[in-house]
BALOBA-1460 file (C-alpha; in Angstrom, 3 decimals):
// residues 127
<rec num="1" residu="x" x="23.361" y="-2.680" z="1.558"/>
<rec num="2" residu="x" x="20.294" y="-3.443" z="-0.293"/>
<rec num="3" residu="x" x="20.003" y="-2.180" z="-3.402"/>
<rec num="4" residu="x" x="17.199" y="-3.125" z="-6.118"/>
<rec num="5" residu="x" x="15.497" y="-1.911" z="-9.157"/>
<rec num="6" residu="x" x="12.213" y="-2.694" z="-10.362"/>
<rec num="7" residu="x" x="13.473" y="-5.280" z="-12.776"/>
<rec num="8" residu="x" x="15.018" y="-7.029" z="-10.108"/>
<rec num="9" residu="x" x="11.815" y="-7.202" z="-8.375"/>
<rec num="10" residu="x" x="9.948" y="-8.292" z="-11.028"/>
<rec num="11" residu="x" x="12.836" y="-11.315" z="-11.478"/>
<rec num="12" residu="x" x="12.510" y="-12.036" z="-8.046"/>
<rec num="13" residu="x" x="8.708" y="-12.656" z="-7.712"/>
<rec num="14" residu="x" x="8.404" y="-9.155" z="-5.741"/>
<rec num="15" residu="x" x="6.333" y="-7.690" z="-7.928"/>
<rec num="16" residu="x" x="2.510" y="-8.066" z="-8.358"/>
<rec num="17" residu="x" x="-0.114" y="-6.454" z="-10.450"/>
<rec num="18" residu="x" x="-3.867" y="-6.323" z="-11.382"/>
<rec num="19" residu="x" x="-3.410" y="-4.747" z="-14.921"/>
<rec num="20" residu="x" x="-5.726" y="-1.746" z="-14.999"/>
<rec num="21" residu="x" x="-6.313" y="-1.761" z="-11.250"/>
<rec num="22" residu="x" x="-3.182" y="-1.633" z="-9.164"/>
<rec num="23" residu="x" x="0.535" y="-2.672" z="-8.941"/>
<rec num="24" residu="x" x="2.692" y="-3.457" z="-5.943"/>
<rec num="25" residu="x" x="6.424" y="-3.520" z="-6.146"/>
<rec num="26" residu="x" x="7.716" y="-4.811" z="-2.896"/>
<rec num="27" residu="x" x="11.127" y="-3.584" z="-2.172"/>
<rec num="28" residu="x" x="11.761" y="-4.802" z="1.124"/>
<rec num="29" residu="x" x="10.028" y="-7.589" z="3.014"/>
<rec num="30" residu="x" x="10.435" y="-9.897" z="5.892"/>
<rec num="31" residu="x" x="13.389" y="-11.773" z="4.561"/>
<rec num="32" residu="x" x="15.268" y="-8.597" z="4.433"/>
<rec num="33" residu="x" x="15.509" y="-8.643" z="8.167"/>
<rec num="34" residu="x" x="14.967" y="-4.998" z="8.480"/>
<rec num="35" residu="x" x="12.020" y="-4.882" z="10.450"/>
<rec num="36" residu="x" x="9.479" y="-3.296" z="7.944"/>
<rec num="37" residu="x" x="8.068" y="-3.608" z="4.403"/>
<rec num="38" residu="x" x="8.803" y="-0.779" z="1.803"/>
<rec num="39" residu="x" x="6.355" y="-1.098" z="-1.271"/>
<rec num="40" residu="x" x="5.523" y="1.085" z="-3.994"/>
<rec num="41" residu="x" x="2.185" y="0.824" z="-5.154"/>
<rec num="42" residu="x" x="0.060" y="2.548" z="-8.109"/>
<rec num="43" residu="x" x="-3.709" y="2.801" z="-8.080"/>
<rec num="44" residu="x" x="-5.278" y="3.226" z="-11.493"/>
<rec num="45" residu="x" x="-7.658" y="6.256" z="-11.650"/>
<rec num="46" residu="x" x="-11.160" y="5.926" z="-10.681"/>
<rec num="47" residu="x" x="-10.361" y="2.855" z="-8.721"/>
<rec num="48" residu="x" x="-11.892" y="2.463" z="-5.093"/>
<rec num="49" residu="x" x="-10.520" y="-0.060" z="-2.405"/>
<rec num="50" residu="x" x="-11.737" y="-0.482" z="1.130"/>
<rec num="51" residu="x" x="-9.139" y="-1.839" z="3.203"/>
<rec num="52" residu="x" x="-8.427" y="-2.271" z="7.091"/>
<rec num="53" residu="x" x="-5.016" y="-3.513" z="8.136"/>
<rec num="54" residu="x" x="-5.996" y="-5.485" z="11.427"/>
<rec num="55" residu="x" x="-2.534" y="-7.142" z="11.380"/>
<rec num="56" residu="x" x="-0.163" y="-4.442" z="10.605"/>
<rec num="57" residu="x" x="0.392" y="-0.453" z="10.883"/>
<rec num="58" residu="x" x="0.817" y="1.306" z="7.519"/>
<rec num="59" residu="x" x="2.086" y="4.624" z="6.510"/>
<rec num="60" residu="x" x="1.817" y="5.845" z="2.982"/>
<rec num="61" residu="x" x="3.176" y="8.730" z="1.214"/>
<rec num="62" residu="x" x="1.615" y="10.214" z="-2.023"/>
<rec num="63" residu="x" x="4.199" y="10.579" z="-4.738"/>
<rec num="64" residu="x" x="2.074" y="11.336" z="-7.800"/>
<rec num="65" residu="x" x="-1.647" y="11.800" z="-8.372"/>
<rec num="66" residu="x" x="-4.568" y="12.628" z="-6.785"/>
<rec num="67" residu="x" x="-7.324" y="11.000" z="-4.310"/>
<rec num="68" residu="x" x="-9.232" y="10.606" z="-1.263"/>
<rec num="69" residu="x" x="-8.794" y="8.550" z="1.594"/>
<rec num="70" residu="x" x="-12.170" y="8.043" z="3.570"/>
<rec num="71" residu="x" x="-11.995" y="7.112" z="7.522"/>
<rec num="72" residu="x" x="-14.850" y="4.589" z="7.662"/>
<rec num="73" residu="x" x="-15.466" y="4.787" z="11.066"/>
<rec num="74" residu="x" x="-15.905" y="8.686" z="11.536"/>
<rec num="75" residu="x" x="-17.092" y="9.607" z="7.791"/>
<rec num="76" residu="x" x="-13.912" y="12.031" z="7.436"/>
<rec num="77" residu="x" x="-12.437" y="12.593" z="4.121"/>
<rec num="78" residu="x" x="-9.025" y="13.580" z="3.458"/>
<rec num="79" residu="x" x="-7.576" y="14.973" z="-0.099"/>
<rec num="80" residu="x" x="-4.517" y="13.161" z="-1.420"/>
<rec num="81" residu="x" x="-2.022" y="14.836" z="-3.395"/>
<rec num="82" residu="x" x="1.975" y="14.561" z="-4.107"/>
<rec num="83" residu="x" x="3.442" y="15.234" z="-0.595"/>
<rec num="84" residu="x" x="0.408" y="13.996" z="1.511"/>
<rec num="85" residu="x" x="1.101" y="11.412" z="4.088"/>
<rec num="86" residu="x" x="-1.583" y="9.354" z="6.032"/>
<rec num="87" residu="x" x="-0.888" y="6.408" z="8.485"/>
<rec num="88" residu="x" x="-3.270" y="3.996" z="9.621"/>
<rec num="89" residu="x" x="-1.998" y="3.949" z="13.047"/>
<rec num="90" residu="x" x="-5.505" y="2.757" z="14.576"/>
<rec num="91" residu="x" x="-5.792" y="-0.127" z="12.085"/>
<rec num="92" residu="x" x="-8.273" y="2.244" z="10.487"/>
<rec num="93" residu="x" x="-11.062" y="1.038" z="8.276"/>
<rec num="94" residu="x" x="-10.502" y="3.173" z="5.027"/>
<rec num="95" residu="x" x="-11.600" y="3.476" z="1.590"/>
<rec num="96" residu="x" x="-9.084" y="4.989" z="-0.899"/>
<rec num="97" residu="x" x="-10.243" y="6.484" z="-4.023"/>
<rec num="98" residu="x" x="-7.940" y="7.478" z="-7.138"/>
<rec num="99" residu="x" x="-9.035" y="10.404" z="-8.822"/>
<rec num="100" residu="x" x="-6.078" y="10.108" z="-11.334"/>
<rec num="101" residu="x" x="-3.681" y="7.532" z="-11.462"/>
<rec num="102" residu="x" x="-1.820" y="7.446" z="-8.291"/>
<rec num="103" residu="x" x="1.674" y="6.212" z="-7.284"/>
<rec num="104" residu="x" x="2.300" y="5.893" z="-3.433"/>
<rec num="105" residu="x" x="5.285" y="4.600" z="-1.188"/>
<rec num="106" residu="x" x="3.951" y="2.207" z="1.619"/>
<rec num="107" residu="x" x="5.640" y="1.174" z="4.978"/>
<rec num="108" residu="x" x="3.982" y="-1.883" z="6.808"/>
<rec num="109" residu="x" x="5.170" y="-3.057" z="10.062"/>
<rec num="110" residu="x" x="5.153" y="-6.042" z="11.024"/>
<rec num="111" residu="x" x="7.188" y="-6.783" z="7.565"/>
<rec num="112" residu="x" x="5.199" y="-8.690" z="5.168"/>
<rec num="113" residu="x" x="6.435" y="-12.251" z="3.736"/>
<rec num="114" residu="x" x="5.528" y="-10.799" z="0.161"/>
<rec num="115" residu="x" x="2.933" y="-13.473" z="-0.668"/>
<rec num="116" residu="x" x="0.101" y="-11.676" z="1.020"/>
<rec num="117" residu="x" x="-3.401" y="-10.735" z="-0.459"/>
<rec num="118" residu="x" x="-5.986" y="-8.782" z="0.855"/>
<rec num="119" residu="x" x="-9.078" y="-10.848" z="2.482"/>
<rec num="120" residu="x" x="-12.660" y="-10.307" z="2.538"/>
<rec num="121" residu="x" x="-11.606" y="-7.593" z="5.428"/>
<rec num="122" residu="x" x="-9.294" y="-5.724" z="3.342"/>
<rec num="123" residu="x" x="-6.666" y="-6.774" z="5.604"/>
<rec num="124" residu="x" x="-3.253" y="-8.761" z="5.016"/>
<rec num="125" residu="x" x="-3.127" y="-12.057" z="7.294"/>
<rec num="126" residu="x" x="0.035" y="-12.405" z="9.237"/>
<rec num="127" residu="x" x="2.021" y="-15.452" z="7.281"/>
């Protein structure tokens, strides 16, 4: 059984932040050998991020806050609020805009190593 607190993540180097922009708490990573990554991400109000996970599938569940996700290919916008889930099942290029501070639980497959940062396309590389 794996049990971790936010304090554990900070002590283990599994917590990353860009103050006033985002935080990423990485609860499960590849080294945990469960086949996926589980994170909790926060995005600050007013922030917009353009992303395209070319190497991963990502599912997101909004826990707190409100925002919009834009499918760049179609121009379709989806409102996000607590209880809303969106999955980038086609490696969709998307833009996330936080109207308020947002807290999101994210699942990635394949699992992340934990050192990944977004590249120029908004993707995580396979490490």
